[in-house]
CHARMM-style PDB file with segment names, atoms N, HN, CA, C and O in Angstrom:
ATOM      1  N   MET     1      83.781 110.934  83.695  1.00  0.00      PROA
ATOM      2  CA  MET     1      85.015 110.395  83.160  1.00  0.00      PROA
ATOM      3  C   MET     1      86.004 111.518  82.818  1.00  0.00      PROA
ATOM      4  O   MET     1      87.209 111.356  83.009  1.00  0.00      PROA
ATOM      5  N   GLY     2      85.506 112.648  82.317  1.00  0.00      PROA
ATOM      6  HN  GLY     2      84.527 112.780  82.161  1.00  0.00      PROA
ATOM      7  CA  GLY     2      86.370 113.762  81.952  1.00  0.00      PROA
ATOM      8  C   GLY     2      87.112 114.336  83.144  1.00  0.00      PROA
ATOM      9  O   GLY     2      88.224 114.840  82.985  1.00  0.00      PROA
ATOM     10  N   LYS     3      86.530 114.273  84.332  1.00  0.00      PROA
ATOM     11  HN  LYS     3      85.627 113.864  84.461  1.00  0.00      PROA
ATOM     12  CA  LYS     3      87.174 114.811  85.523  1.00  0.00      PROA
ATOM     13  C   LYS     3      88.348 113.956  85.964  1.00  0.00      PROA
ATOM     14  O   LYS     3      89.247 114.448  86.646  1.00  0.00      PROA
ATOM     15  N   GLN     4      88.358 112.691  85.589  1.00  0.00      PROA
ATOM     16  HN  GLN     4      87.627 112.290  85.035  1.00  0.00      PROA
ATOM     17  CA  GLN     4      89.405 111.784  86.027  1.00  0.00      PROA
ATOM     18  C   GLN     4      90.628 111.784  85.108  1.00  0.00      PROA
ATOM     19  O   GLN     4      91.652 111.196  85.457  1.00  0.00      PROA
ATOM     20  N   LEU     5      90.547 112.424  83.952  1.00  0.00      PROA
ATOM     21  HN  LEU     5      89.716 112.902  83.668  1.00  0.00      PROA
ATOM     22  CA  LEU     5      91.670 112.455  83.024  1.00  0.00      PROA
ATOM     23  C   LEU     5      92.762 113.385  83.536  1.00  0.00      PROA
ATOM     24  O   LEU     5      92.479 114.403  84.168  1.00  0.00      PROA
ATOM     25  N   ILE     6      93.986 113.033  83.264  1.00  0.00      PROA
ATOM     26  HN  ILE     6      94.216 112.206  82.751  1.00  0.00      PROA
ATOM     27  CA  ILE     6      95.129 113.873  83.638  1.00  0.00      PROA
ATOM     28  C   ILE     6      95.317 114.903  82.533  1.00  0.00      PROA
ATOM     29  O   ILE     6      95.393 114.562  81.353  1.00  0.00      PROA
ATOM     30  N   SER     7      95.391 116.176  82.938  1.00  0.00      PROA
ATOM     31  HN  SER     7      95.330 116.453  83.897  1.00  0.00      PROA
ATOM     32  CA  SER     7      95.537 117.221  81.926  1.00  0.00      PROA
ATOM     33  C   SER     7      96.965 117.266  81.415  1.00  0.00      PROA
ATOM     34  O   SER     7      97.896 116.821  82.088  1.00  0.00      PROA
ATOM     35  N   SER     8      97.127 117.810  80.210  1.00  0.00      PROA
ATOM     36  HN  SER     8      96.371 118.171  79.664  1.00  0.00      PROA
ATOM     37  CA  SER     8      98.443 117.928  79.594  1.00  0.00      PROA
ATOM     38  C   SER     8      99.167 119.183  80.072  1.00  0.00      PROA
ATOM     39  O   SER     8     100.324 119.394  79.706  1.00  0.00      PROA
ATOM     40  N   GLY     9      98.524 120.010  80.869  1.00  0.00      PROA
ATOM     41  HN  GLY     9      97.584 119.839  81.166  1.00  0.00      PROA
ATOM     42  CA  GLY     9      99.135 121.241  81.349  1.00  0.00      PROA
ATOM     43  C   GLY     9      98.824 122.440  80.476  1.00  0.00      PROA
ATOM     44  O   GLY     9      99.095 123.575  80.865  1.00  0.00      PROA
ATOM     45  N   ILE    10      98.262 122.205  79.304  1.00  0.00      PROA
ATOM     46  HN  ILE    10      98.042 121.283  78.987  1.00  0.00      PROA
ATOM     47  CA  ILE    10      97.902 123.284  78.394  1.00  0.00      PROA
ATOM     48  C   ILE    10      96.445 123.654  78.652  1.00  0.00      PROA
ATOM     49  O   ILE    10      95.563 122.796  78.666  1.00  0.00      PROA
ATOM     50  N   LYS    11      96.210 124.949  78.855  1.00  0.00      PROA
ATOM     51  HN  LYS    11      96.927 125.646  78.844  1.00  0.00      PROA
ATOM     52  CA  LYS    11      94.836 125.387  79.081  1.00  0.00      PROA
ATOM     53  C   LYS    11      94.057 125.281  77.777  1.00  0.00      PROA
ATOM     54  O   LYS    11      94.513 125.745  76.731  1.00  0.00      PROA
ATOM     55  N   GLN    12      92.893 124.675  77.846  1.00  0.00      PROA
ATOM     56  HN  GLN    12      92.523 124.298  78.695  1.00  0.00      PROA
ATOM     57  CA  GLN    12      92.063 124.520  76.666  1.00  0.00      PROA
ATOM     58  C   GLN    12      90.718 125.185  76.900  1.00  0.00      PROA
ATOM     59  O   GLN    12      90.147 125.116  77.989  1.00  0.00      PROA
ATOM     60  N   ARG    13      90.230 125.826  75.857  1.00  0.00      PROA
ATOM     61  HN  ARG    13      90.694 125.881  74.973  1.00  0.00      PROA
ATOM     62  CA  ARG    13      88.925 126.471  75.932  1.00  0.00      PROA
ATOM     63  C   ARG    13      87.875 125.527  75.371  1.00  0.00      PROA
ATOM     64  O   ARG    13      88.140 124.781  74.428  1.00  0.00      PROA
ATOM     65  N   ASN    14      86.705 125.562  75.942  1.00  0.00      PROA
ATOM     66  HN  ASN    14      86.490 126.168  76.708  1.00  0.00      PROA
ATOM     67  CA  ASN    14      85.623 124.723  75.474  1.00  0.00      PROA
ATOM     68  C   ASN    14      84.738 125.440  74.466  1.00  0.00      PROA
ATOM     69  O   ASN    14      83.696 124.914  74.075  1.00  0.00      PROA
ATOM     70  N   LYS    15      85.140 126.636  74.039  1.00  0.00      PROA
ATOM     71  HN  LYS    15      85.987 127.063  74.357  1.00  0.00      PROA
ATOM     72  CA  LYS    15      84.348 127.420  73.106  1.00  0.00      PROA
ATOM     73  C   LYS    15      84.863 127.190  71.693  1.00  0.00      PROA
ATOM     74  O   LYS    15      86.072 127.132  71.471  1.00  0.00      PROA
ATOM     75  N   SER    16      83.952 127.059  70.741  1.00  0.00      PROA
ATOM     76  HN  SER    16      82.969 127.105  70.921  1.00  0.00      PROA
ATOM     77  CA  SER    16      84.373 126.907  69.358  1.00  0.00      PROA
ATOM     78  C   SER    16      84.940 128.233  68.858  1.00  0.00      PROA
ATOM     79  O   SER    16      84.590 129.291  69.380  1.00  0.00      PROA
ATOM     80  N   PHE    17      85.795 128.185  67.871  1.00  0.00      PROA
ATOM     81  HN  PHE    17      86.080 127.325  67.447  1.00  0.00      PROA
ATOM     82  CA  PHE    17      86.460 129.381  67.390  1.00  0.00      PROA
ATOM     83  C   PHE    17      85.829 129.913  66.104  1.00  0.00      PROA
ATOM     84  O   PHE    17      86.394 130.794  65.457  1.00  0.00      PROA
ATOM     85  N   TYR    18      84.684 129.395  65.738  1.00  0.00      PROA
ATOM     86  HN  TYR    18      84.225 128.679  66.264  1.00  0.00      PROA
ATOM     87  CA  TYR    18      83.992 129.853  64.545  1.00  0.00      PROA
ATOM     88  C   TYR    18      82.998 130.948  64.903  1.00  0.00      PROA
ATOM     89  O   TYR    18      82.455 130.980  66.008  1.00  0.00      PROA
ATOM     90  N   LEU    19      82.770 131.842  63.951  1.00  0.00      PROA
ATOM     91  HN  LEU    19      83.211 131.817  63.053  1.00  0.00      PROA
ATOM     92  CA  LEU    19      81.774 132.886  64.147  1.00  0.00      PROA
ATOM     93  C   LEU    19      80.402 132.336  63.793  1.00  0.00      PROA
ATOM     94  O   LEU    19      80.268 131.514  62.887  1.00  0.00      PROA
ATOM     95  N   SER    20      79.404 132.786  64.501  1.00  0.00      PROA
ATOM     96  HN  SER    20      79.514 133.454  65.237  1.00  0.00      PROA
ATOM     97  CA  SER    20      78.045 132.378  64.166  1.00  0.00      PROA
ATOM     98  C   SER    20      77.580 133.160  62.940  1.00  0.00      PROA
ATOM     99  O   SER    20      78.195 134.157  62.562  1.00  0.00      PROA
ATOM    100  N   VAL    21      76.505 132.707  62.327  1.00  0.00      PROA
ATOM    101  HN  VAL    21      76.005 131.896  62.634  1.00  0.00      PROA
ATOM    102  CA  VAL    21      75.963 133.366  61.141  1.00  0.00      PROA
ATOM    103  C   VAL    21      75.560 134.799  61.464  1.00  0.00      PROA
ATOM    104  O   VAL    21      75.790 135.699  60.655  1.00  0.00      PROA
ATOM    105  N   SER    22      74.963 135.027  62.628  1.00  0.00      PROA
ATOM    106  HN  SER    22      74.776 134.297  63.284  1.00  0.00      PROA
ATOM    107  CA  SER    22      74.543 136.377  62.993  1.00  0.00      PROA
ATOM    108  C   SER    22      75.740 137.315  63.175  1.00  0.00      PROA
ATOM    109  O   SER    22      75.644 138.499  62.853  1.00  0.00      PROA
ATOM    110  N   GLU    23      76.866 136.803  63.688  1.00  0.00      PROA
ATOM    111  HN  GLU    23      76.944 135.841  63.949  1.00  0.00      PROA
ATOM    112  CA  GLU    23      78.068 137.633  63.842  1.00  0.00      PROA
ATOM    113  C   GLU    23      78.635 138.023  62.479  1.00  0.00      PROA
ATOM    114  O   GLU    23      79.046 139.166  62.279  1.00  0.00      PROA
ATOM    115  N   VAL    24      78.658 137.084  61.553  1.00  0.00      PROA
ATOM    116  HN  VAL    24      78.325 136.155  61.716  1.00  0.00      PROA
ATOM    117  CA  VAL    24      79.167 137.363  60.205  1.00  0.00      PROA
ATOM    118  C   VAL    24      78.274 138.375  59.509  1.00  0.00      PROA
ATOM    119  O   VAL    24      78.771 139.299  58.866  1.00  0.00      PROA
ATOM    120  N   MET    25      76.958 138.213  59.628  1.00  0.00      PROA
ATOM    121  HN  MET    25      76.554 137.462  60.150  1.00  0.00      PROA
ATOM    122  CA  MET    25      76.025 139.141  58.997  1.00  0.00      PROA
ATOM    123  C   MET    25      76.168 140.548  59.572  1.00  0.00      PROA
ATOM    124  O   MET    25      76.083 141.523  58.825  1.00  0.00      PROA
ATOM    125  N   MET    26      76.382 140.676  60.874  1.00  0.00      PROA
ATOM    126  HN  MET    26      76.452 139.884  61.481  1.00  0.00      PROA
ATOM    127  CA  MET    26      76.579 141.985  61.488  1.00  0.00      PROA
ATOM    128  C   MET    26      77.835 142.656  60.930  1.00  0.00      PROA
ATOM    129  O   MET    26      77.824 143.855  60.653  1.00  0.00      PROA
ATOM    130  N   ILE    27      78.911 141.894  60.765  1.00  0.00      PROA
ATOM    131  HN  ILE    27      78.920 140.920  60.990  1.00  0.00      PROA
ATOM    132  CA  ILE    27      80.165 142.438  60.230  1.00  0.00      PROA
ATOM    133  C   ILE    27      79.967 142.903  58.790  1.00  0.00      PROA
ATOM    134  O   ILE    27      80.431 143.982  58.423  1.00  0.00      PROA
ATOM    135  N   VAL    28      79.288 142.109  57.976  1.00  0.00      PROA
ATOM    136  HN  VAL    28      78.910 141.233  58.274  1.00  0.00      PROA
ATOM    137  CA  VAL    28      79.070 142.452  56.566  1.00  0.00      PROA
ATOM    138  C   VAL    28      78.153 143.674  56.432  1.00  0.00      PROA
ATOM    139  O   VAL    28      78.423 144.558  55.620  1.00  0.00      PROA
ATOM    140  N   ILE    29      77.090 143.730  57.207  1.00  0.00      PROA
ATOM    141  HN  ILE    29      76.870 143.011  57.867  1.00  0.00      PROA
ATOM    142  CA  ILE    29      76.165 144.868  57.137  1.00  0.00      PROA
ATOM    143  C   ILE    29      76.861 146.145  57.575  1.00  0.00      PROA
ATOM    144  O   ILE    29      76.699 147.187  56.941  1.00  0.00      PROA
ATOM    145  N   ALA    30      77.631 146.078  58.646  1.00  0.00      PROA
ATOM    146  HN  ALA    30      77.763 145.232  59.162  1.00  0.00      PROA
ATOM    147  CA  ALA    30      78.362 147.267  59.110  1.00  0.00      PROA
ATOM    148  C   ALA    30      79.395 147.710  58.072  1.00  0.00      PROA
ATOM    149  O   ALA    30      79.611 148.909  57.896  1.00  0.00      PROA
ATOM    150  N   PHE    31      80.033 146.768  57.389  1.00  0.00      PROA
ATOM    151  HN  PHE    31      79.858 145.794  57.533  1.00  0.00      PROA
ATOM    152  CA  PHE    31      81.006 147.090  56.342  1.00  0.00      PROA
ATOM    153  C   PHE    31      80.343 147.920  55.248  1.00  0.00      PROA
ATOM    154  O   PHE    31      80.908 148.918  54.801  1.00  0.00      PROA
ATOM    155  N   HSD    32      79.159 147.521  54.815  1.00  0.00      PROA
ATOM    156  HN  HSD    32      78.700 146.711  55.178  1.00  0.00      PROA
ATOM    157  CA  HSD    32      78.469 148.242  53.749  1.00  0.00      PROA
ATOM    158  C   HSD    32      77.944 149.588  54.235  1.00  0.00      PROA
ATOM    159  O   HSD    32      77.958 150.556  53.474  1.00  0.00      PROA
ATOM    160  N   GLN    33      77.487 149.674  55.464  1.00  0.00      PROA
ATOM    161  HN  GLN    33      77.476 148.887  56.082  1.00  0.00      PROA
ATOM    162  CA  GLN    33      76.930 150.930  55.972  1.00  0.00      PROA
ATOM    163  C   GLN    33      78.000 151.976  56.250  1.00  0.00      PROA
ATOM    164  O   GLN    33      77.750 153.170  56.091  1.00  0.00      PROA
ATOM    165  N   LEU    34      79.191 151.543  56.665  1.00  0.00      PROA
ATOM    166  HN  LEU    34      79.394 150.573  56.794  1.00  0.00      PROA
ATOM    167  CA  LEU    34      80.236 152.501  57.019  1.00  0.00      PROA
ATOM    168  C   LEU    34      80.992 153.039  55.814  1.00  0.00      PROA
ATOM    169  O   LEU    34      81.720 154.024  55.937  1.00  0.00      PROA
ATOM    170  N   GLY    35      80.836 152.412  54.649  1.00  0.00      PROA
ATOM    171  HN  GLY    35      80.244 151.612  54.549  1.00  0.00      PROA
ATOM    172  CA  GLY    35      81.401 152.962  53.427  1.00  0.00      PROA
ATOM    173  C   GLY    35      82.890 152.722  53.222  1.00  0.00      PROA
ATOM    174  O   GLY    35      83.533 153.477  52.493  1.00  0.00      PROA
ATOM    175  N   TYR    36      83.445 151.710  53.833  1.00  0.00      PROA
ATOM    176  HN  TYR    36      82.922 151.096  54.425  1.00  0.00      PROA
ATOM    177  CA  TYR    36      84.848 151.383  53.578  1.00  0.00      PROA
ATOM    178  C   TYR    36      84.996 150.871  52.150  1.00  0.00      PROA
ATOM    179  O   TYR    36      84.081 150.248  51.612  1.00  0.00      PROA
ATOM    180  N   ARG    37      86.161 151.137  51.531  1.00  0.00      PROA
ATOM    181  HN  ARG    37      86.904 151.643  51.968  1.00  0.00      PROA
ATOM    182  CA  ARG    37      86.386 150.703  50.157  1.00  0.00      PROA
ATOM    183  C   ARG    37      86.875 149.266  50.065  1.00  0.00      PROA
ATOM    184  O   ARG    37      86.563 148.568  49.101  1.00  0.00      PROA
ATOM    185  N   ASP    38      87.631 148.821  51.044  1.00  0.00      PROA
ATOM    186  HN  ASP    38      87.885 149.389  51.827  1.00  0.00      PROA
ATOM    187  CA  ASP    38      88.100 147.435  51.016  1.00  0.00      PROA
ATOM    188  C   ASP    38      87.913 146.797  52.387  1.00  0.00      PROA
ATOM    189  O   ASP    38      87.949 147.471  53.416  1.00  0.00      PROA
ATOM    190  N   PHE    39      87.715 145.494  52.374  1.00  0.00      PROA
ATOM    191  HN  PHE    39      87.686 144.947  51.538  1.00  0.00      PROA
ATOM    192  CA  PHE    39      87.363 144.780  53.588  1.00  0.00      PROA
ATOM    193  C   PHE    39      88.539 144.687  54.563  1.00  0.00      PROA
ATOM    194  O   PHE    39      88.334 144.676  55.777  1.00  0.00      PROA
ATOM    195  N   LYS    40      89.766 144.619  54.046  1.00  0.00      PROA
ATOM    196  HN  LYS    40      89.934 144.628  53.060  1.00  0.00      PROA
ATOM    197  CA  LYS    40      90.935 144.499  54.917  1.00  0.00      PROA
ATOM    198  C   LYS    40      91.066 145.720  55.826  1.00  0.00      PROA
ATOM    199  O   LYS    40      91.289 145.570  57.027  1.00  0.00      PROA
ATOM    200  N   THR    41      90.934 146.906  55.279  1.00  0.00      PROA
ATOM    201  HN  THR    41      90.754 147.027  54.303  1.00  0.00      PROA
ATOM    202  CA  THR    41      91.029 148.133  56.075  1.00  0.00      PROA
ATOM    203  C   THR    41      89.904 148.179  57.116  1.00  0.00      PROA
ATOM    204  O   THR    41      90.134 148.525  58.275  1.00  0.00      PROA
ATOM    205  N   TYR    42      88.701 147.831  56.694  1.00  0.00      PROA
ATOM    206  HN  TYR    42      88.514 147.551  55.752  1.00  0.00      PROA
ATOM    207  CA  TYR    42      87.561 147.791  57.608  1.00  0.00      PROA
ATOM    208  C   TYR    42      87.820 146.823  58.743  1.00  0.00      PROA
ATOM    209  O   TYR    42      87.581 147.146  59.906  1.00  0.00      PROA
ATOM    210  N   TYR    43      88.308 145.637  58.414  1.00  0.00      PROA
ATOM    211  HN  TYR    43      88.502 145.374  57.469  1.00  0.00      PROA
ATOM    212  CA  TYR    43      88.534 144.619  59.429  1.00  0.00      PROA
ATOM    213  C   TYR    43      89.587 145.065  60.437  1.00  0.00      PROA
ATOM    214  O   TYR    43      89.425 144.858  61.640  1.00  0.00      PROA
ATOM    215  N   ILE    44      90.658 145.672  59.953  1.00  0.00      PROA
ATOM    216  HN  ILE    44      90.790 145.840  58.976  1.00  0.00      PROA
ATOM    217  CA  ILE    44      91.740 146.119  60.835  1.00  0.00      PROA
ATOM    218  C   ILE    44      91.277 147.260  61.753  1.00  0.00      PROA
ATOM    219  O   ILE    44      91.604 147.270  62.939  1.00  0.00      PROA
ATOM    220  N   HSD    45      90.519 148.216  61.209  1.00  0.00      PROA
ATOM    221  HN  HSD    45      90.253 148.208  60.245  1.00  0.00      PROA
ATOM    222  CA  HSD    45      90.128 149.383  61.989  1.00  0.00      PROA
ATOM    223  C   HSD    45      88.860 149.209  62.817  1.00  0.00      PROA
ATOM    224  O   HSD    45      88.731 149.806  63.886  1.00  0.00      PROA
ATOM    225  N   PHE    46      87.926 148.397  62.335  1.00  0.00      PROA
ATOM    226  HN  PHE    46      88.031 147.912  61.467  1.00  0.00      PROA
ATOM    227  CA  PHE    46      86.638 148.319  62.999  1.00  0.00      PROA
ATOM    228  C   PHE    46      86.452 146.999  63.764  1.00  0.00      PROA
ATOM    229  O   PHE    46      86.076 147.014  64.936  1.00  0.00      PROA
ATOM    230  N   VAL    47      86.707 145.886  63.121  1.00  0.00      PROA
ATOM    231  HN  VAL    47      87.012 145.875  62.169  1.00  0.00      PROA
ATOM    232  CA  VAL    47      86.414 144.594  63.738  1.00  0.00      PROA
ATOM    233  C   VAL    47      87.438 144.247  64.821  1.00  0.00      PROA
ATOM    234  O   VAL    47      87.068 143.828  65.918  1.00  0.00      PROA
ATOM    235  N   CYS    48      88.705 144.422  64.514  1.00  0.00      PROA
ATOM    236  HN  CYS    48      89.005 144.762  63.623  1.00  0.00      PROA
ATOM    237  CA  CYS    48      89.732 144.087  65.509  1.00  0.00      PROA
ATOM    238  C   CYS    48      89.697 145.086  66.626  1.00  0.00      PROA
ATOM    239  OT1 CYS    48      90.482 144.986  67.569  1.00  0.00      PROA
TER     240      CYS     48
END
């Protein structure tokens, strides 16, 4: 049935946009090991 629907022209991804628990834990563990003082700086320089 999904193949017969007319698309709206907007590309849609079938992947969820949430992080898994293991991804969040990796980010938090790396934050503590690398010694950043605040999470915003860490996120901007390391995660992004």
